[in-house]
C-alpha positions as CSV (number, residue, x, y, z in Angstrom):
1,M,96.3,53.3,5.9
2,G,97.3,54.5,9.3
3,D,96.9,51.1,11.0
4,K,98.8,49.1,8.5
5,K,101.7,47.2,9.6
6,I,104.6,47.5,7.2
7,A,107.9,45.7,6.7
8,I,110.6,47.1,4.6
9,I,113.4,44.8,3.7
10,G,116.4,47.0,2.4
11,L,116.8,50.4,3.9
12,G,118.8,52.1,1.2
13,L,117.7,55.2,-0.7
14,I,114.3,53.7,-1.9
15,G,113.5,51.9,1.2
16,G,114.4,54.6,3.5
17,S,112.4,57.2,1.5
18,L,109.4,54.8,1.4
19,A,109.5,54.5,5.1
20,K,109.8,58.3,5.5
21,A,107.0,58.8,3.0
22,L,104.7,56.3,4.5
23,S,105.3,57.8,8.1
24,E,105.2,61.5,6.9
25,R,102.3,61.4,4.4
26,L,100.2,58.5,5.3
27,G,100.7,58.4,9.3
28,I,101.9,54.8,9.2
29,Y,104.1,54.3,12.1
30,D,104.2,50.6,12.7
31,I,107.2,50.2,10.3
32,T,109.7,47.2,10.7
33,A,113.0,47.5,8.8
34,V,115.5,44.8,7.8
35,D,119.0,45.7,6.6
36,L,122.4,44.3,7.1
37,N,123.7,47.7,7.7
38,T,123.3,48.3,11.4
39,G,124.2,51.9,11.2
40,S,121.1,52.5,8.8
41,I,118.9,50.9,11.3
42,E,120.1,52.7,14.2
43,Q,119.6,55.9,12.3
44,A,116.1,55.1,11.1
45,V,115.1,54.3,14.6
46,K,116.7,57.5,16.1
47,D,114.8,59.3,13.3
48,K,111.5,57.6,14.4
49,T,111.2,56.7,10.7
50,V,110.8,53.1,11.7
51,A,109.5,51.6,14.9
52,R,112.1,48.7,15.1
53,G,114.8,47.2,12.9
54,F,116.7,44.0,12.5
55,T,119.4,42.4,10.3
56,E,117.5,39.3,9.7
57,V,113.7,38.6,8.9
58,N,111.6,37.6,11.8
59,E,107.9,37.4,13.1
60,Y,107.6,41.2,12.8
61,V,107.9,40.7,9.0
62,W,105.6,37.6,8.8
63,N,102.9,39.5,10.7
64,A,103.1,42.7,8.4
65,D,100.2,43.7,6.1
66,I,102.4,44.8,3.4
67,I,106.0,43.7,2.8
68,F,108.1,45.8,0.6
69,L,111.4,44.0,-1.0
70,C,113.8,47.1,-1.7
71,T,116.8,45.2,-2.7
72,P,118.4,44.3,-6.1
73,V,116.4,41.9,-7.9
74,K,118.8,38.7,-7.2
75,K,118.4,39.5,-3.3
76,A,114.7,40.0,-3.7
77,L,114.3,36.6,-5.2
78,E,116.2,35.0,-2.3
79,Y,113.9,37.0,0.1
80,L,110.8,35.9,-1.7
81,E,111.8,32.1,-1.3
82,T,112.4,32.8,2.5
83,I,109.2,34.6,3.3
84,S,106.6,33.3,0.8
85,S,105.4,30.3,2.9
86,K,105.5,32.3,6.2
87,V,103.6,35.6,5.8
88,K,100.2,35.9,7.2
89,P,97.0,35.3,5.2
90,G,96.0,38.6,3.2
91,C,99.6,39.9,3.3
92,I,100.7,42.0,0.4
93,V,104.2,41.4,-0.9
94,T,105.6,43.9,-3.2
95,D,109.0,45.0,-4.6
96,V,110.7,48.0,-6.1
97,C,113.1,46.3,-8.4
98,S,114.0,47.8,-11.7
99,T,113.3,44.8,-13.7
100,K,110.1,42.7,-13.5
101,T,109.9,39.6,-15.7
102,E,112.3,37.6,-13.6
103,I,110.6,38.3,-10.3
104,L,107.2,37.8,-11.6
105,G,108.3,34.7,-13.2
106,C,109.4,33.3,-9.8
107,I,105.9,34.3,-8.2
108,N,104.0,32.8,-11.0
109,G,106.1,29.6,-10.8
110,M,105.1,29.0,-7.1
111,R,102.3,26.7,-6.3
112,E,101.0,28.9,-3.6
113,P,102.4,32.1,-3.9
114,P,101.8,35.2,-1.6
115,R,99.5,37.9,-2.7
116,F,102.0,39.7,-4.9
117,V,102.1,43.1,-6.7
118,G,105.1,43.9,-8.7
119,G,106.4,47.5,-8.2
120,H,109.0,49.9,-9.6
121,P,109.0,53.5,-8.6
122,M,110.6,55.5,-11.6
123,T,112.7,57.9,-9.6
124,G,116.1,57.8,-7.9
125,S,119.2,59.8,-7.1
126,E,122.9,59.8,-7.8
127,K,123.4,59.2,-4.1
128,E,122.9,55.9,-2.3
129,G,122.0,54.7,1.0
130,Y,119.6,55.6,3.9
131,S,121.4,58.9,4.5
132,A,120.4,60.0,1.1
133,S,116.6,59.0,1.5
134,F,113.9,61.7,1.7
135,A,110.2,61.7,1.9
136,H,109.4,63.4,-1.2
137,L,111.4,61.0,-3.5
138,F,108.2,59.7,-5.0
139,E,106.4,63.0,-5.6
140,N,105.2,63.4,-9.3
141,A,107.0,60.1,-10.2
142,Y,105.5,57.2,-12.2
143,Y,105.2,54.1,-10.0
144,I,104.7,51.1,-12.2
145,L,102.5,48.2,-10.8
146,T,102.9,44.7,-12.5
147,P,100.2,42.1,-11.5
148,G,101.0,38.4,-11.4
149,K,98.9,35.4,-11.0
150,S,98.2,35.8,-7.2
151,T,97.4,39.6,-7.7
152,D,93.7,40.2,-6.7
153,D,91.7,43.4,-7.4
154,S,91.9,44.4,-3.6
155,A,95.7,44.1,-3.5
156,L,96.1,46.0,-6.7
157,K,93.6,48.6,-5.5
158,C,95.5,48.9,-2.0
159,M,98.9,49.5,-3.8
160,T,97.4,52.0,-6.2
161,E,95.9,54.1,-3.3
162,L,99.3,53.7,-1.4
163,V,101.3,55.0,-4.4
164,R,99.0,57.9,-4.7
165,G,99.3,58.5,-0.9
166,I,103.0,59.1,-1.1
167,G,102.9,61.4,-4.1
168,G,103.4,58.9,-7.0
169,I,101.4,58.3,-10.1
170,P,100.4,54.5,-10.4
171,L,100.6,52.9,-13.6
172,V,99.6,49.2,-14.3
173,M,101.9,47.5,-16.8
174,E,102.5,44.0,-17.8
175,A,105.8,42.8,-16.6
176,G,107.4,42.1,-20.0
177,E,106.2,45.4,-21.4
178,H,107.8,47.2,-18.4
179,D,111.1,45.6,-19.1
180,R,111.1,46.4,-22.9
181,V,110.2,50.0,-22.1
182,T,112.7,50.4,-19.2
183,G,115.3,48.8,-21.4
184,S,114.9,51.4,-24.0
185,V,114.6,54.6,-21.9
186,S,116.8,53.8,-19.0
187,H,119.0,50.3,-19.2
188,V,120.6,51.0,-22.6
189,P,121.0,55.0,-21.9
190,H,123.0,53.8,-19.0
191,I,125.1,51.5,-21.0
192,I,125.6,54.0,-23.9
193,A,126.6,56.6,-21.3
194,A,129.2,54.3,-19.7
195,A,130.5,53.3,-23.3
196,L,130.9,57.0,-24.2
197,V,133.0,57.6,-21.1
198,N,135.0,54.6,-21.9
199,M,135.6,55.7,-25.4
200,V,136.8,59.1,-24.4
201,K,139.0,57.4,-21.6
202,E,140.6,55.0,-24.2
203,T,141.2,57.7,-27.0
204,D,142.5,60.5,-24.6
205,S,146.0,61.6,-25.0
206,P,148.6,60.9,-22.4
207,D,148.3,64.7,-21.1
208,G,144.6,64.2,-20.6
209,K,143.2,66.9,-22.9
210,M,139.9,65.2,-23.5
211,Q,139.4,65.0,-19.7
212,I,140.1,68.6,-19.4
213,L,137.6,69.5,-22.1
214,A,134.9,66.9,-21.5
215,A,132.6,69.1,-19.7
216,G,129.4,71.0,-20.7
217,G,127.2,68.8,-22.8
218,F,129.4,65.7,-22.6
219,K,129.2,65.7,-18.7
220,D,125.4,66.1,-19.1
221,I,124.7,63.0,-21.3
222,T,127.3,60.9,-19.5
223,R,126.3,61.9,-15.8
224,I,124.4,58.5,-15.4
225,A,127.5,56.7,-15.8
226,S,128.4,57.7,-12.3
227,S,125.6,55.2,-11.1
228,S,126.4,52.3,-9.0
229,P,128.3,49.6,-11.0
230,G,126.8,46.7,-8.7
231,I,123.2,47.8,-9.2
232,W,123.7,48.2,-13.0
233,E,125.4,44.8,-13.3
234,S,122.3,43.1,-11.6
235,I,119.9,45.3,-13.8
236,V,121.7,44.2,-17.1
237,L,121.9,40.5,-16.3
238,S,118.2,40.5,-15.1
239,N,117.0,42.2,-18.3
240,K,119.6,41.2,-21.0
241,R,117.1,39.7,-23.4
242,H,115.5,43.0,-24.0
243,I,118.8,45.0,-23.8
244,M,120.5,42.9,-26.4
245,G,117.7,43.5,-28.9
246,I,117.6,47.2,-28.2
247,L,121.4,47.5,-28.6
248,D,121.1,45.6,-31.9
249,G,118.5,48.2,-33.0
250,Y,120.8,51.1,-31.7
251,M,123.9,49.8,-33.6
252,K,121.7,49.6,-36.8
253,I,121.0,53.2,-36.4
254,L,124.8,54.1,-36.0
255,K,125.7,51.9,-39.0
256,E,123.1,53.8,-41.1
257,F,124.3,57.1,-39.9
258,N,127.8,56.1,-41.0
259,E,126.6,55.3,-44.4
260,Y,125.0,58.7,-44.6
261,M,128.4,60.3,-43.9
262,E,130.1,58.0,-46.4
263,K,127.7,59.2,-49.2
264,D,127.8,62.8,-48.0
265,D,123.9,62.5,-47.7
266,S,123.2,65.9,-46.3
267,E,119.3,65.4,-46.5
268,K,119.5,62.1,-44.6
269,I,121.9,63.6,-42.0
270,Y,119.5,66.5,-41.5
271,S,116.6,64.3,-41.1
272,F,118.4,62.2,-38.5
273,F,118.9,65.3,-36.4
274,E,115.6,66.9,-37.0
275,S,113.5,63.7,-36.1
276,S,115.4,63.3,-32.7
277,K,114.9,67.0,-32.0
278,I,111.2,66.8,-32.7
279,Y,110.8,63.8,-30.4
280,R,112.9,65.1,-27.6
281,D,111.2,68.5,-27.7
282,N,107.9,66.6,-27.0
283,L,109.0,64.6,-24.1
284,A,106.7,65.0,-20.9
285,E,107.6,68.0,-18.9
286,G,107.3,67.9,-14.9
287,K,107.4,64.1,-14.5
288,K,110.4,62.4,-12.8
289,S,111.9,59.6,-15.1
290,L,114.0,56.5,-14.5
291,L,117.2,58.6,-15.1
292,Y,117.7,60.7,-12.0
293,P,116.9,64.2,-12.4
294,L,119.4,67.1,-12.6
295,Y,118.1,70.5,-11.4
296,E,120.5,73.1,-12.8
297,I,120.6,76.6,-13.9
298,A,123.3,78.6,-15.5
299,V,123.9,82.3,-15.0
300,D,125.8,84.7,-17.3
301,V,128.2,86.8,-15.1
302,V,131.0,88.9,-15.5
303,D,134.4,87.4,-14.3
304,K,135.2,89.9,-11.3
305,P,136.2,89.4,-7.6
306,G,133.4,88.2,-5.4
307,I,130.8,87.5,-7.9
308,I,130.3,83.8,-7.0
309,G,130.1,84.8,-3.4
310,E,127.6,87.4,-4.1
311,I,125.3,84.9,-5.8
312,A,125.7,82.2,-3.3
313,T,124.9,84.7,-0.5
314,L,122.0,85.8,-2.2
315,L,120.6,82.1,-2.6
316,G,121.7,81.2,0.9
317,Q,119.9,84.3,2.4
318,N,116.6,83.1,0.8
319,G,117.0,79.6,2.0
320,I,118.1,77.9,-1.0
321,N,120.5,75.1,-0.5
322,I,123.3,74.8,-3.3
323,K,124.5,71.2,-4.1
324,N,127.3,72.4,-6.3
325,I,128.4,75.5,-8.1
326,N,131.0,75.8,-10.5
327,V,132.4,77.7,-13.4
328,S,132.1,76.2,-16.9
329,N,135.0,76.4,-19.0
330,S,133.9,74.3,-22.0
331,R,130.5,75.8,-23.1
332,E,130.3,75.3,-26.8
333,F,126.6,74.6,-26.8
334,E,125.7,76.1,-23.7
335,Q,124.5,79.3,-22.2
336,G,125.9,81.1,-19.0
337,C,129.2,80.5,-17.5
338,L,128.3,79.8,-13.9
339,T,126.6,76.6,-13.3
340,I,124.6,75.9,-10.2
341,T,123.2,72.5,-9.1
342,L,120.1,72.5,-6.9
343,P,118.4,69.6,-4.8
344,D,114.9,69.7,-6.4
345,A,112.7,71.4,-8.8
346,E,111.1,73.8,-6.3
347,S,114.7,75.1,-5.5
348,E,115.4,75.3,-9.2
349,N,112.3,77.5,-9.8
350,F,112.8,79.7,-6.8
351,A,116.5,80.3,-7.7
352,F,115.6,81.0,-11.4
353,D,113.1,83.6,-10.4
354,L,115.1,85.2,-7.7
355,L,118.1,85.7,-9.9
356,S,116.2,86.8,-12.8
357,N,114.3,89.4,-10.8
358,R,117.8,90.8,-9.5
359,G,118.8,91.3,-13.2
360,Y,121.0,88.4,-13.8
361,K,120.6,86.6,-17.1
362,V,119.8,83.2,-16.0
363,Y,119.0,79.8,-18.1
364,R,117.6,76.5,-17.4
365,N,119.9,73.6,-18.3
366,R,117.5,71.2,-20.1
């Protein structure tokens, strides 16, 4: 892979992390970046993450061996139309968009499309932009590959090896199936989270009591509502056919639950929660998902002067970076009153073991 020429169009979180992963893990240094944000380009060149950067596509892009489209799907479609007839023979064009049917439809509708392999890394972060990018973003994350009519075996093999090389887990899937699955496990949950937040906002009292008490479990199940509105507008409109069908099914479940309550059907209500608990408890552990991960521990501590500083100092002296630390005042269904948010799974495990060994009562927030 080291002698490959790479072009990355869109140097945000995914594009920036991809550039860093390619250079650090695969020794690929001939990377051209294209982004409208000159600040991101300048920083990436200064970091030596990319060899060069531009605000428009040019001959460096045409001459690349692999071109990554790291933009929202609508913009990716525009770039596809621009570059499809100009790339060199044998060049692989791929994308990282969250929906696949629309972009594969564009490729399959071309008379002479480039060698295209659809891609979607199932990972992300609550932060955006090149400044938030990091090389290990793809580690242990599923990376969906969706072939089209112009995908040949060698292109799919190349992308599979590349994904493994940056630490991801390649999984080949048909575009429509990808959009149906991600609609259920990512797109609709984001809509539901936003709806829950809007419900509380609209029913809150003038003195904001709900906002004060809406911590703990409510904050956890709605944290994805803090994602970029622009990105989610694009995703929803691109996958609306699947999303509308899934929402119909979700509303049917809510309607049935309402009927259980009306009839005081304790057996059905119990079964409703039991079946969801069994399924939830059997979700795969240790794999990154489409919903950005939260690495968090809770510590039971006595309210005394200096206790937060004591724990923060202990973690800091052992090289653990703390993203956030706060006292949980609303913890009806939680254990521990001091919540510590950490940057990654390694830090979470280290902090958990360190504090446990020092005698603190520590819990993982799952």
